[in-house]
N, C-alpha and C positions, 0 to 999 in steps of 0.2 A: 499401839493403836493410834490411829489418827483421829483427831477430833474434827468433826464437821461443824463448821460454823454456820451461822445463819446466812452469811455471805455466800458460802459454797452452795448451800441449799437453794438460795435465790438464783444463783448462776445456773444451777442444774435445772430449775423450773423454767428459767428463760430459754435454755437450750431445748427443752422438751416442747415448749410453746412454739419456738422457731421451727423445730422439726415437724410439729403438727401443721403449722401454717404451710410449710414447704410441701408436705404430703398432700394437703388439700389442694394446693396450687397444681401439683403434678397430676392429681386425680382429675381436676378440671381440664387440664391440657389433654389428658388421655381420652376423656369424654368427647372433647372437640375433635380429636383425631379419629375416634371411632365413628362419630356422626359423619365426618367428611368421607371416611372410607365407605360407609354404607351408601352415601349419596353417589359416590363415584362408581360403586358396584351397580347401583340401580341405573345410572346413566349408561354404563357399558352394556347392560342387558337391553335397555331400550335402543341403543345404537345398533346392536346385533339384530334386533327384531326389525328395525327400520331398513337395515341393509338387506335383509332377506325379503322384505316386502318390495323394496326397490328392484331387486333382482327378478322377482316374480313378475312385477309390472313390465319390466324391460322385455322379458321373455314373451309375455302375453302380447305386448305391442308388436314385437317382431313377428310373431305368429299371425296376428291380425292383418298386418300388411301383406304377408305372403298369401294368406287365405283369401283376402279381398282381391288380390290379383288372379287367383284361381277361380273365383266365382263365375266370371264370364265363360270360362272353359266348361264348367259344370252346366251352365245355362244352355250353351250350344249343344253339349252332349245330350241333354234332356230333350231339346227341340228336335235334334236329329233322330232320337229314338221314337219320339211321338209322330214323326213324319214318315216312318217306314211304311211302304205300301203293304197291304195285307198279304199279298202273294209272296212277299219276301220275309214276312215276320217270323217264320219257323225255320229259316235257313241257319246252318251252323255258324256262319260268320256273324249274323245278327245276334245269335245267342252269345257269341264271344264278345261282341261289343257291349251287350247288356251286362255281362259279367265284369267287364272293365269299368262300366259306369258304377256298378254296385261296389266294386273294390275302391274306386276313387272316392265315392261318397262315404264308405266305411272308414277310410283313412282320415278324411276330414272330420267325421264325427268323433273319431278316437282323439282328435286334438281339441274337442270341445265344441264343434260346430253343430248347431241344431236349426232346423227350419222353423220359421215363425208361422203359426197357424193363422190363416187370413180368411179364407172363404167361409162365409156363414157366421163370422164373428162380428161383434160391434166394432165400428171404426175406432181405432186408437192411434192418435197422431204420434205416439212414441214408438209404435211398431209398424205403422202403415203410412204410405205416402199416396194420397188420393190423386189420381191422374184424370179421372172423369167421374161424372154422375150419370147413372143409367137408371132405367126403370127398375124399381124394386123397393123393398122395405127401407124406409128412411133411416140413415145412420148405420146401416149394416153393410158389410163388405159383400158385394154381389159376385164379383169376379176378381180373381188374382191374375194380374197381368205379368208380373215378374216376382218370383219367390224372394222372400226376405229371410235373413239369417241372423242368428245370435252366435257369438263366440263366448262361451261360458255364460256370464250374466249380462253381457253388453250387446246391444244391437250393433251388428256389423254393417248390415244393409237392410233398410226398411223394405217391406213388401210393397210393390207398386200395385195399387188396387183400383177397382171401379166401385164407387159407393152408391148405394140406393138413394134415389132422390125423392121417392114417395109418389112420383107421377110418371107419365109416359115420355116426357121430354128427355133426350140425351144431350148432355153438355160436356164438352172437353174443357179442361183447365188450360 
């Protein structure tokens, strides 16, 4: 049998202490790596979310440009339907044009378009563009001159309105 001397025991204790220190150092490195990995994973998730938001915004922007270009066509179609003489109002071709107008409007609404309520509402500069003051209750929209529209939650085109002046005088802006 071998005799262990105090020197061998001291060497063994030193090796154990060295191993413990080395283990603690490696554990610290592993913790740093784990924290970095968690941070990188969170950054990647945020990146994916931002990319999706950017993609949605680009799509909405493209739709808004297209729909903004179609609004004058919708306005003209509405004016044409409003100006049909009563004697022609019940003819089949007028009914066909009316159906086309409804389909066109339904297609735009399916993309998120909605008309801004104006007439009878308090004037709101975020939704309405005042083009004149006319006799009527002050600060209220008395007449809608051109329909305004929202696309989802954004105002695409404000409604052009005549606002009540509270007196008899009519004023153009």
